[in-house]
C-alpha positions in Angstrom: 0.0 0.0 0.0 1.5 3.3 -1.0 -1.2 5.3 0.9 -2.3 3.8 4.2 -5.8 2.6 4.1 -8.2 4.5 6.5 -10.0 1.9 8.5 -12.5 2.2 11.3 -12.9 -0.9 13.5 -16.2 -1.1 15.4 -16.2 -3.7 18.1 -15.3 -5.1 21.5 -12.5 -4.2 23.8 -11.7 -6.7 26.6 -9.1 -7.6 29.2 -8.0 -11.1 28.4 -7.3 -13.2 31.5 -5.6 -16.3 30.1 -4.7 -19.5 32.0 -2.1 -21.5 30.2 -2.4 -25.2 31.2 -1.1 -28.5 30.0 -4.6 -29.5 28.8 -8.1 -28.1 28.8 -10.3 -29.1 31.8 -13.2 -31.5 31.3 -16.7 -30.4 32.6 -16.5 -30.1 36.3 -12.8 -30.8 36.4 -10.1 -28.6 38.1 -6.7 -28.4 36.4 -3.7 -27.3 38.4 -0.3 -26.0 37.4 -1.6 -23.2 35.3 0.1 -19.9 34.5 -2.0 -16.7 34.4 -1.5 -14.0 31.9 -3.3 -10.7 31.8 -3.3 -8.8 28.5 -5.2 -6.6 26.1 -7.9 -8.3 24.0 -11.4 -8.3 22.5 -12.1 -9.1 18.9 -12.5 -5.5 18.0 -9.3 -4.3 19.7 -7.4 -7.3 18.4 -8.4 -6.5 14.8 -7.6 -2.8 15.3 -4.2 -3.5 16.6 -3.4 -6.0 13.9 -4.6 -3.6 11.1 -2.5 -0.8 12.5 0.6 -3.0 12.7 -0.1 -4.2 9.1 0.1 -0.5 8.0 -3.4 0.8 8.0 -4.5 4.1 9.5 -6.9 2.9 12.2 -9.5 4.4 14.5 -11.3 2.3 17.1 -15.1 2.7 17.8 -16.0 0.9 21.0 -16.5 1.3 24.8 -14.7 0.6 28.0 -15.5 1.1 31.6 -14.6 4.1 33.8 -12.0 2.0 35.5 -8.3 1.3 35.4 -8.8 -1.5 32.9 -10.5 1.0 30.5 -7.5 3.4 30.8 -5.1 0.5 30.2 -7.0 -0.7 27.1 -7.0 2.8 25.6 -3.3 3.2 26.3 -2.6 -0.2 24.6 -4.5 0.9 21.5 -2.8 4.3 21.4 0.6 2.7 21.8 0.3 1.0 18.4 -1.1 4.1 16.7 -4.8 3.5 16.9 -7.0 6.6 17.3 -9.2 6.1 20.4 -11.2 9.4 20.2 -14.4 7.4 19.4 -13.9 4.9 22.3 -16.6 6.0 24.8 -16.7 5.5 28.5 -19.6 3.3 29.5 -21.4 2.7 32.8 -20.5 -0.9 33.0 -17.0 -2.3 33.8 -14.5 -2.9 31.0 -15.3 -6.3 29.3 -13.3 -9.4 30.3 -12.6 -12.6 28.5 -11.7 -15.7 30.6 -9.5 -17.9 28.5 -7.9 -21.3 29.0 -5.2 -22.3 26.5 -3.6 -25.8 26.5 -0.1 -26.8 25.4 -1.3 -27.4 21.8 -2.7 -23.9 21.5 -6.4 -24.9 21.7 -8.6 -22.8 23.9 -11.9 -22.3 25.8 -13.3 -18.8 26.1 -16.0 -17.2 28.2 -16.7 -13.5 27.6 -18.2 -11.0 30.0 -19.3 -8.2 27.8 -19.4 -5.3 30.3 -19.1 -1.9 28.6 -19.1 -3.6 25.1 -22.9 -3.6 25.4 -22.8 0.2 25.3 -21.0 0.6 22.0 -22.8 3.3 20.0 -22.4 5.1 16.7 -23.9 8.3 18.2 -21.9 11.2 16.9 -19.7 9.0 14.7 -19.3 9.8 11.0 -17.9 7.6 8.2 -16.0 9.0 5.3 -16.7 7.6 1.8 -13.0 6.6 1.5 -12.9 4.9 4.9 -13.2 1.1 5.2 -15.1 -0.3 8.2 -14.6 -3.7 9.9 -16.9 -5.0 12.6 -17.5 -8.2 14.6 -20.5 -9.7 16.5 -19.2 -9.1 20.1 -21.3 -5.9 20.0 -25.1 -5.4 19.7 -26.6 -6.5 16.4 -28.5 -3.2 16.1 -25.1 -1.5 15.9 -24.0 -3.8 13.1 -27.3 -3.2 11.3 -26.8 0.6 11.7 -23.4 0.2 10.0 -25.0 -1.5 7.0 -27.3 1.6 6.7 -24.7 4.3 7.3 -21.3 3.2 6.0 -20.6 4.6 2.6 -17.2 2.9 1.9 -16.0 -0.7 2.1 -17.8 -2.7 4.8 -16.4 -6.0 6.2 -18.2 -8.0 8.9 -16.5 -10.8 10.9 -19.6 -12.9 11.7 -18.1 -14.2 15.0 -19.3 -15.4 17.4 -21.9 -17.0 15.0 -25.2 -15.2 15.1 -27.9 -14.8 12.4 -27.2 -11.7 10.4 -30.1 -9.4 9.3 -30.7 -9.8 5.6 -29.8 -6.1 5.1 -26.4 -6.7 6.5 -25.7 -9.7 4.3 -26.8 -7.8 1.3 -24.8 -4.7 2.1 -21.5 -6.1 3.3 -18.6 -6.1 0.8 -17.0 -8.9 2.7 -18.1 -11.3 5.4 -15.5 -13.4 7.2 -16.3 -16.6 9.1 -14.7 -19.9 10.0 -15.8 -23.3 8.7 -18.2 -23.9 11.7 -19.7 -20.4 11.4 -20.3 -20.8 7.7 -22.2 -24.1 8.3 -24.3 -22.4 11.0 -25.2 -19.4 8.8 -26.7 -20.7 5.5 -27.8 -17.2 4.4 -24.1 -16.5 3.7 -24.4 -18.6 0.5 -26.1 -15.6 -1.1 -23.7 -13.0 0.2 -21.7 -10.8 -2.2 -18.3 -12.1 -0.9 -17.5 -14.5 1.9 -14.1 -15.6 3.2 -14.1 -18.9 5.1 -11.2 -20.2 7.1 -10.5 -23.9 7.5 -7.7 -24.0 10.1 -4.9 -26.2 8.9 -6.6 -26.4 5.4 -6.2 -22.7 4.7 -9.0 -20.4 3.4 -11.4 -19.9 0.5 -13.2 -16.9 -0.9 -16.8 -17.3 -2.3 -18.9 -14.9 -4.3 -22.6 -15.7 -4.4 -21.7 -19.2 -3.0 -19.2 -19.9 -5.8 -15.5 -20.4 -4.9 -13.3 -17.7 -6.6 -10.0 -18.0 -4.7 -8.2 -20.4 -2.3 -5.0 -20.2 -0.3 -3.2 -22.9 1.7 -2.4 -22.6 5.4 1.2 -21.8 6.4 2.6 -24.6 8.5 4.0 -23.3 11.7 4.3 -24.4 15.4 1.2 -23.3 17.3 1.6 -21.2 20.5 -1.9 -19.7 20.7 -4.9 -19.6 18.4 -6.8 -16.9 20.2 -5.8 -13.9 18.1 -5.2 -15.7 14.8 -8.7 -15.2 13.4 -8.6 -11.5 14.3 -5.3 -11.0 12.6 -6.6 -12.9 9.5 -9.7 -10.6 9.4 -7.6 -7.5 9.7 -5.2 -8.6 7.0 -7.9 -9.7 4.5 -9.9 -6.5 5.0 -6.9 -4.2 4.6 -5.8 -6.2 1.5 -9.1 -6.3 -0.3 -10.1 -2.8 0.6 -6.8 -1.5 -0.6 -7.4 -3.1 -4.0 -5.0 -6.1 -3.7 -6.2 -9.0 -6.0 -8.3 -11.5 -4.1 -5.9 -14.5 -4.4 -2.9 -12.5 -3.2 -4.9 -10.8 -0.4 -6.2 -14.2 0.8 -2.7 -15.8 0.7 -1.3 -12.8 2.7 -4.1 -13.1 5.2 -3.3 -16.8 5.7 0.4 -15.9 6.3 -0.6 -13.3 8.8 -2.8 -15.8 10.6 0.1 -18.2 10.8 2.3 -15.5 12.3 -0.4 -14.8 14.9 -0.7 -18.5 15.8 3.1 -18.6 16.4 2.8 -15.7 18.9 1.4 -16.4 22.4 -0.3 -13.0 22.7 -3.9 -12.2 21.7 -2.5 -9.1 19.9 0.6 -10.6 18.1 3.5 -8.6 16.8 3.2 -8.3 13.0 5.1 -6.8 10.1 3.5 -4.6 7.5 1.1 -6.4 5.0 3.6 -6.2 2.1 5.9 -8.6 4.0 3.2 -11.3 3.8 2.2 -10.9 0.2 3.2 -13.8 -2.1 6.1 -13.1 -4.4 
């Protein structure tokens, strides 16, 4: 990208409390010997941070609590160049995700949404040249409002899997899901463009239900899968919204996802997007 893409990320901001254990607990079981890590997270914030590190000019639209965690989350976003002027202070506490990650990088996650339920577009304007990326850890009425108001490129990461309003499916320039979410949301077969991730089998891009591009996964040692999907979403949105051809953008997004898997953090260190584009 010669001129950085302007990108607004609308979504969740959480504190991630991650317990790293040898294996995931069974129902009702207690696992000892864990190591607790406290770090910045939330699908929205993860995607904003990844997009900024990939080279986009990013602003975050979200909400935190009027607490120390909220101040910390804003500072973490600002530290990587994300504009937080549209992050509002809500009445609830800053959101928290409780995560358990095993030695193979698999995870279990429970999210307490907190202030994320108060994300609002009141007073927010979107420029025609600005791309927008949102996820479903915020209220669906906010996502529906984006479909009505966004004038530029609109990407929706339909995760966690929830039924999307027909108007959102019709309006979105890109919808990103994993294999399970794609199976749970049959309406996506009619969407304009859908990217589906298949874990170790890479990713595919569909237009009107027809496959138009595919990219293999990059083989790498897994440290943590929590932030990989968010990094993939950021990379693919930045690539496609910047005009990079679909096959190259998809391959780069798979490479970014692999880099994220190799990093134990929910907000992995990444190079600029050009570094991940195929030769």
